[in-house]
ROLOBA-18632 format. One record per atom (N, C-alpha, C): residue number from 1; residue in three letters; chain; atom name; x, y, z. Coordinates in steps of 0.001 Angstrom, whole numbers, padded with zeros to 6 digits, always signed. Each point is the difference from the previous one (the first is absolute). Layout:
N
+------+------+-------+------+---------+---------+---------+
! resi ! resn ! chain ! name !      px !      py !      pz !
+------+------+-------+------+---------+---------+---------+
!  NUM !  ALA !     A !   CA !       X !       Y !       Z !
...
+------+------+-------+------+---------+---------+---------+
//
This chain:
75
+------+------+-------+------+---------+---------+---------+
! resi ! resn ! chain ! name !      px !      py !      pz !
+------+------+-------+------+---------+---------+---------+
!    1 !  UNK !     A !    N ! +014776 ! -022356 ! -015935 !
!    1 !  UNK !     A !   CA ! +000258 ! -000348 ! -001373 !
!    1 !  UNK !     A !    C ! +000613 ! -001401 ! -000086 !
!    2 !  UNK !     A !    N ! +000801 ! -000350 ! +000984 !
!    2 !  UNK !     A !   CA ! +000614 ! -001323 ! -000007 !
!    2 !  UNK !     A !    C ! -001052 ! -001092 ! +000157 !
!    3 !  UNK !     A !    N ! -001094 ! +000325 ! +000677 !
!    3 !  UNK !     A !   CA ! -001057 ! -000987 ! +000232 !
!    3 !  UNK !     A !    C ! -000738 ! -000356 ! -001284 !
!    4 !  UNK !     A !    N ! +000034 ! +000861 ! -000996 !
!    4 !  UNK !     A !   CA ! -000711 ! -000264 ! -001249 !
!    4 !  UNK !     A !    C ! +000503 ! -001281 ! -000647 !
!    5 !  UNK !     A !    N ! +001298 ! -000252 ! +000100 !
!    5 !  UNK !     A !   CA ! +000572 ! -001209 ! -000607 !
!    5 !  UNK !     A !    C ! -000550 ! -001269 ! +000621 !
!    6 !  UNK !     A !    N ! -000473 ! +000067 ! +001230 !
!    6 !  UNK !     A !   CA ! -000521 ! -001195 ! +000662 !
!    6 !  UNK !     A !    C ! -001497 ! -000178 ! -000225 !
!    7 !  UNK !     A !    N ! -000628 ! +000957 ! -000653 !
!    7 !  UNK !     A !   CA ! -001445 ! -000061 ! -000227 !
!    7 !  UNK !     A !    C ! -000323 ! -000788 ! -001264 !
!    8 !  UNK !     A !    N ! -001190 ! -000589 ! +000007 !
!    8 !  UNK !     A !   CA ! -000456 ! -000693 ! -001207 !
!    8 !  UNK !     A !    C ! -000394 ! +001036 ! -001042 !
!    9 !  UNK !     A !    N ! -000177 ! -000451 ! -001237 !
!    9 !  UNK !     A !   CA ! -000391 ! +000901 ! -001075 !
!    9 !  UNK !     A !    C ! -001333 ! +000663 ! +000314 !
!   10 !  UNK !     A !    N ! -000950 ! -000746 ! +000521 !
!   10 !  UNK !     A !   CA ! -001302 ! +000579 ! +000345 !
!   10 !  UNK !     A !    C ! +000134 ! +001082 ! +001066 !
!   11 !  UNK !     A !    N ! +000848 ! -000247 ! +000995 !
!   11 !  UNK !     A !   CA ! +000212 ! +000994 ! +001049 !
!   11 !  UNK !     A !    C ! +000681 ! +001249 ! -000559 !
!   12 !  UNK !     A !    N ! +000959 ! -000197 ! -000901 !
!   12 !  UNK !     A !   CA ! +000674 ! +001140 ! -000614 !
!   12 !  UNK !     A !    C ! -000978 ! +000838 ! -000814 !
!   13 !  UNK !     A !    N ! -000866 ! -000661 ! -000777 !
!   13 !  UNK !     A !   CA ! -000988 ! +000723 ! -000801 !
!   13 !  UNK !     A !    C ! -000999 ! +000741 ! +000886 !
!   14 !  UNK !     A !    N ! -000373 ! -000626 ! +001103 !
!   14 !  UNK !     A !   CA ! -000911 ! +000653 ! +000948 !
!   14 !  UNK !     A !    C ! +000662 ! +001242 ! +000595 !
!   15 !  UNK !     A !    N ! +001274 ! -000104 ! +000314 !
!   15 !  UNK !     A !   CA ! +000744 ! +001138 ! +000538 !
!   15 !  UNK !     A !    C ! +000092 ! +001134 ! -001018 !
!   16 !  UNK !     A !    N ! +000268 ! -000347 ! -001249 !
!   16 !  UNK !     A !   CA ! +000076 ! +001015 ! -001059 !
!   16 !  UNK !     A !    C ! -001340 ! +000708 ! -000142 !
!   17 !  UNK !     A !    N ! -001088 ! -000755 ! +000010 !
!   17 !  UNK !     A !   CA ! -001336 ! +000595 ! -000118 !
!   17 !  UNK !     A !    C ! -000281 ! +000915 ! +001183 !
!   18 !  UNK !     A !    N ! +000388 ! -000411 ! +001191 !
!   18 !  UNK !     A !   CA ! -000208 ! +000803 ! +001201 !
!   18 !  UNK !     A !    C ! +000772 ! +001319 ! -000084 !
!   19 !  UNK !     A !    N ! +001271 ! -000069 ! -000402 !
!   19 !  UNK !     A !   CA ! +000831 ! +001201 ! -000099 !
!   19 !  UNK !     A !    C ! -000562 ! +000937 ! -001069 !
!   20 !  UNK !     A !    N ! -000441 ! -000555 ! -001123 !
!   20 !  UNK !     A !   CA ! -000571 ! +000831 ! -001061 !
!   20 !  UNK !     A !    C ! -001268 ! +000698 ! +000487 !
!   21 !  UNK !     A !    N ! -000843 ! -000714 ! +000724 !
!   21 !  UNK !     A !   CA ! -001236 ! +000586 ! +000534 !
!   21 !  UNK !     A !    C ! +000318 ! +001124 ! +000990 !
!   22 !  UNK !     A !    N ! +000975 ! -000204 ! +000880 !
!   22 !  UNK !     A !   CA ! +000390 ! +001030 ! +000965 !
!   22 !  UNK !     A !    C ! +000529 ! +001237 ! -000729 !
!   23 !  UNK !     A !    N ! +000777 ! -000204 ! -001046 !
!   23 !  UNK !     A !   CA ! +000545 ! +001124 ! -000760 !
!   23 !  UNK !     A !    C ! -001128 ! +000778 ! -000671 !
!   24 !  UNK !     A !    N ! -000983 ! -000726 ! -000549 !
!   24 !  UNK !     A !   CA ! -001136 ! +000681 ! -000632 !
!   24 !  UNK !     A !    C ! -000780 ! +000803 ! +001013 !
!   25 !  UNK !     A !    N ! -000211 ! -000549 ! +001172 !
!   25 !  UNK !     A !   CA ! -000757 ! +000704 ! +001039 !
!   25 !  UNK !     A !    C ! +000724 ! +001274 ! +000435 !
!   26 !  UNK !     A !    N ! +001285 ! -000082 ! +000182 !
!   26 !  UNK !     A !   CA ! +000740 ! +001184 ! +000457 !
!   26 !  UNK !     A !    C ! +000047 ! +001058 ! -001099 !
!   27 !  UNK !     A !    N ! -000026 ! -000432 ! -001248 !
!   27 !  UNK !     A !   CA ! +000015 ! +000948 ! -001103 !
!   27 !  UNK !     A !    C ! -001354 ! +000702 ! -000121 !
!   28 !  UNK !     A !    N ! -001073 ! -000710 ! +000304 !
!   28 !  UNK !     A !   CA ! -001338 ! +000556 ! -000152 !
!   28 !  UNK !     A !    C ! -000436 ! +000836 ! +001197 !
!   29 !  UNK !     A !    N ! +000642 ! -000215 ! +001151 !
!   29 !  UNK !     A !   CA ! -000378 ! +000726 ! +001198 !
!   29 !  UNK !     A !    C ! +000663 ! +001372 ! -000010 !
!   30 !  UNK !     A !    N ! -000778 ! +001052 ! -000183 !
!   30 !  UNK !     A !   CA ! +000608 ! +001333 ! -000020 !
!   30 !  UNK !     A !    C ! +000468 ! +000398 ! +001393 !
!   31 !  UNK !     A !    N ! +001143 ! +000634 ! +000046 !
!   31 !  UNK !     A !   CA ! +000508 ! +000489 ! +001274 !
!   31 !  UNK !     A !    C ! -000717 ! +001300 ! +000334 !
!   32 !  UNK !     A !    N ! -000386 ! +000153 ! +001252 !
!   32 !  UNK !     A !   CA ! -000690 ! +001244 ! +000365 !
!   32 !  UNK !     A !    C ! +000939 ! +001192 ! -000136 !
!   33 !  UNK !     A !    N ! -000519 ! +001066 ! -000559 !
!   33 !  UNK !     A !   CA ! +000795 ! +001213 ! -000176 !
!   33 !  UNK !     A !    C ! -000028 ! +000811 ! +001282 !
!   34 !  UNK !     A !    N ! +001154 ! +000533 ! +000343 !
!   34 !  UNK !     A !   CA ! +000058 ! +000872 ! +001164 !
!   34 !  UNK !     A !    C ! -000495 ! +001384 ! -000377 !
!   35 !  UNK !     A !    N ! -000654 ! +000616 ! +000933 !
!   35 !  UNK !     A !   CA ! -000458 ! +001361 ! -000224 !
!   35 !  UNK !     A !    C ! +001057 ! +000954 ! +000543 !
!   36 !  UNK !     A !    N ! +000156 ! +001112 ! -000680 !
!   36 !  UNK !     A !   CA ! +000999 ! +000979 ! +000413 !
!   36 !  UNK !     A !    C ! -000209 ! +000438 ! +001442 !
!   37 !  UNK !     A !    N ! -001229 ! +000145 ! +000423 !
!   37 !  UNK !     A !   CA ! -000234 ! +000463 ! +001371 !
!   37 !  UNK !     A !    C ! +000454 ! -001043 ! +001028 !
!   38 !  UNK !     A !    N ! +000075 ! -001284 ! -000404 !
!   38 !  UNK !     A !   CA ! +000457 ! -001045 ! +000915 !
!   38 !  UNK !     A !    C ! +001507 ! +000024 ! +000210 !
!   39 !  UNK !     A !    N ! +000732 ! +000503 ! -000990 !
!   39 !  UNK !     A !   CA ! +001463 ! +000002 ! +000126 !
!   39 !  UNK !     A !    C ! +000556 ! +001386 ! +000304 !
!   40 !  UNK !     A !    N ! -000864 ! +000971 ! +000095 !
!   40 !  UNK !     A !   CA ! +000432 ! +001362 ! +000294 !
!   40 !  UNK !     A !    C ! +000757 ! +000039 ! +001329 !
!   41 !  UNK !     A !    N ! +001117 ! +000675 ! +000008 !
!   41 !  UNK !     A !   CA ! +000777 ! +000155 ! +001228 !
!   41 !  UNK !     A !    C ! +000993 ! -001111 ! +000271 !
!   42 !  UNK !     A !    N ! +000056 ! -001035 ! -000839 !
!   42 !  UNK !     A !   CA ! +000928 ! -001098 ! +000232 !
!   42 !  UNK !     A !    C ! +001441 ! +000364 ! -000351 !
!   43 !  UNK !     A !    N ! +000174 ! +000985 ! -000832 !
!   43 !  UNK !     A !   CA ! +001324 ! +000384 ! -000451 !
!   43 !  UNK !     A !    C ! +000535 ! +001125 ! +000880 !
!   44 !  UNK !     A !    N ! +000563 ! -000379 ! +001138 !
!   44 !  UNK !     A !   CA ! +000471 ! +000990 ! +000957 !
!   44 !  UNK !     A !    C ! +001438 ! +000414 ! -000253 !
!   45 !  UNK !     A !    N ! +000802 ! -000882 ! -000643 !
!   45 !  UNK !     A !   CA ! +001414 ! +000300 ! -000155 !
!   45 !  UNK !     A !    C ! +000287 ! +000970 ! -001140 !
!   46 !  UNK !     A !    N ! -000973 ! +000268 ! -000830 !
!   46 !  UNK !     A !   CA ! +000197 ! +000915 ! -001139 !
!   46 !  UNK !     A !    C ! +000010 ! +001442 ! +000493 !
!   47 !  UNK !     A !    N ! +001106 ! +000678 ! -000254 !
!   47 !  UNK !     A !   CA ! +000108 ! +001402 ! +000413 !
!   47 !  UNK !     A !    C ! -000784 ! +000874 ! -000974 !
!   48 !  UNK !     A !    N ! -000780 ! +000960 ! +000503 !
!   48 !  UNK !     A !   CA ! -000791 ! +000854 ! -000891 !
!   48 !  UNK !     A !    C ! +000838 ! +000767 ! -001013 !
!   49 !  UNK !     A !    N ! +001248 ! +000272 ! +000324 !
!   49 !  UNK !     A !   CA ! +000842 ! +000762 ! -000916 !
!   49 !  UNK !     A !    C ! +000615 ! -000879 ! -001095 !
!   50 !  UNK !     A !    N ! -000080 ! -001317 ! +000161 !
!   50 !  UNK !     A !   CA ! +000590 ! -000923 ! -000971 !
!   50 !  UNK !     A !    C ! -000925 ! -000163 ! -001202 !
!   51 !  UNK !     A !    N ! +000581 ! -000011 ! -001196 !
!   51 !  UNK !     A !   CA ! -000769 ! -000184 ! -001220 !
!   51 !  UNK !     A !    C ! -000598 ! -001408 ! -000009 !
!   52 !  UNK !     A !    N ! -001285 ! -000093 ! -000281 !
!   52 !  UNK !     A !   CA ! -000700 ! -001282 ! +000038 !
!   52 !  UNK !     A !    C ! +000585 ! -000992 ! -000994 !
!   53 !  UNK !     A !    N ! +000288 ! +000438 ! -001214 !
!   53 !  UNK !     A !   CA ! +000548 ! -000918 ! -001009 !
!   53 !  UNK !     A !    C ! +001373 ! -000502 ! +000401 !
!   54 !  UNK !     A !    N ! +000812 ! +000863 ! +000602 !
!   54 !  UNK !     A !   CA ! +001314 ! -000415 ! +000484 !
!   54 !  UNK !     A !    C ! -000151 ! -001066 ! +001075 !
!   55 !  UNK !     A !    N ! -000946 ! +000213 ! +000917 !
!   55 !  UNK !     A !   CA ! -000225 ! -000960 ! +001078 !
!   55 !  UNK !     A !    C ! -000478 ! -001337 ! -000562 !
!   56 !  UNK !     A !    N ! -000919 ! +000035 ! -000966 !
!   56 !  UNK !     A !   CA ! -000513 ! -001241 ! -000603 !
!   56 !  UNK !     A !    C ! +001125 ! -000752 ! -000693 !
!   57 !  UNK !     A !    N ! +000806 ! +000692 ! -000778 !
!   57 !  UNK !     A !   CA ! +001106 ! -000641 ! -000720 !
!   57 !  UNK !     A !    C ! +000991 ! -000624 ! +000976 !
!   58 !  UNK !     A !    N ! +000326 ! +000716 ! +001058 !
!   58 !  UNK !     A !   CA ! +000938 ! -000517 ! +000997 !
!   58 !  UNK !     A !    C ! -000578 ! -001226 ! +000698 !
!   59 !  UNK !     A !    N ! -001268 ! +000060 ! +000356 !
!   59 !  UNK !     A !   CA ! -000642 ! -001122 ! +000677 !
!   59 !  UNK !     A !    C ! -000035 ! -001234 ! -000892 !
!   60 !  UNK !     A !    N ! -000301 ! +000187 ! -001268 !
!   60 !  UNK !     A !   CA ! -000005 ! -001128 ! -000943 !
!   60 !  UNK !     A !    C ! +001394 ! -000579 ! -000158 !
!   61 !  UNK !     A !    N ! +000995 ! +000862 ! -000117 !
!   61 !  UNK !     A !   CA ! +001382 ! -000449 ! -000147 !
!   61 !  UNK !     A !    C ! +000425 ! -000813 ! +001229 !
!   62 !  UNK !     A !    N ! -000352 ! +000465 ! +001179 !
!   62 !  UNK !     A !   CA ! +000344 ! -000729 ! +001227 !
!   62 !  UNK !     A !    C ! -000692 ! -001362 ! +000033 !
!   63 !  UNK !     A !    N ! -001260 ! -000049 ! -000414 !
!   63 !  UNK !     A !   CA ! -000723 ! -001264 ! -000051 !
!   63 !  UNK !     A !    C ! +000629 ! -000966 ! -000983 !
!   64 !  UNK !     A !    N ! +000397 ! +000504 ! -001175 !
!   64 !  UNK !     A !   CA ! +000675 ! -000840 ! -000993 !
!   64 !  UNK !     A !    C ! +001292 ! -000567 ! +000555 !
!   65 !  UNK !     A !    N ! +000774 ! +000844 ! +000670 !
!   65 !  UNK !     A !   CA ! +001269 ! -000449 ! +000576 !
!   65 !  UNK !     A !    C ! -000234 ! -001060 ! +001066 !
!   66 !  UNK !     A !    N ! -001029 ! +000183 ! +000811 !
!   66 !  UNK !     A !   CA ! -000301 ! -000971 ! +001047 !
!   66 !  UNK !     A !    C ! -000413 ! -001347 ! -000605 !
!   67 !  UNK !     A !    N ! -000844 ! +000037 ! -001048 !
!   67 !  UNK !     A !   CA ! -000415 ! -001251 ! -000655 !
!   67 !  UNK !     A !    C ! +001174 ! -000705 ! -000648 !
!   68 !  UNK !     A !    N ! +000883 ! +000748 ! -000672 !
!   68 !  UNK !     A !   CA ! +001174 ! -000590 ! -000625 !
!   68 !  UNK !     A !    C ! +000906 ! -000635 ! +001043 !
!   69 !  UNK !     A !    N ! +000151 ! +000640 ! +001138 !
!   69 !  UNK !     A !   CA ! +000828 ! -000546 ! +001082 !
!   69 !  UNK !     A !    C ! -000590 ! -001306 ! +000515 !
!   70 !  UNK !     A !    N ! -001314 ! -000042 ! +000163 !
!   70 !  UNK !     A !   CA ! -000662 ! -001230 ! +000465 !
!   70 !  UNK !     A !    C ! +000164 ! -001117 ! -001010 !
!   71 !  UNK !     A !    N ! -000125 ! +000321 ! -001293 !
!   71 !  UNK !     A !   CA ! +000161 ! -001021 ! -001036 !
!   71 !  UNK !     A !    C ! +001427 ! -000553 ! -000030 !
!   72 !  UNK !     A !    N ! +000988 ! +000878 ! +000201 !
!   72 !  UNK !     A !   CA ! +001391 ! -000449 ! +000027 !
!   72 !  UNK !     A !    C ! +000235 ! -000950 ! +001172 !
!   73 !  UNK !     A !    N ! -000609 ! +000295 ! +001143 !
!   73 !  UNK !     A !   CA ! +000163 ! -000861 ! +001183 !
!   73 !  UNK !     A !    C ! -000662 ! -001355 ! -000213 !
!   74 !  UNK !     A !    N ! -001123 ! -000021 ! -000722 !
!   74 !  UNK !     A !   CA ! -000716 ! -001255 ! -000235 !
!   74 !  UNK !     A !    C ! +000688 ! -000864 ! -001050 !
!   75 !  UNK !     A !    N ! +000593 ! +000636 ! -000984 !
!   75 !  UNK !     A !   CA ! +000578 ! -000730 ! -001125 !
!   75 !  UNK !     A !    C ! +001378 ! -000377 ! +000249 !
+------+------+-------+------+---------+---------+---------+
//
């Protein structure tokens, strides 16, 4: 980002056009969907006796806490 200040106006405009084109391409490229049979068996830590919704809520809460911790360290 610091290098932008040293660029000419034409170079800056070219960079903006390039970034916009890359953003459009990534937006238009659909991500391949995973099939359930491909991910079957990946969840080994889930105990069969544990309620699925409870496990999902706990896992999401842990992920949120981890992301918040990372953001605090960065900021």
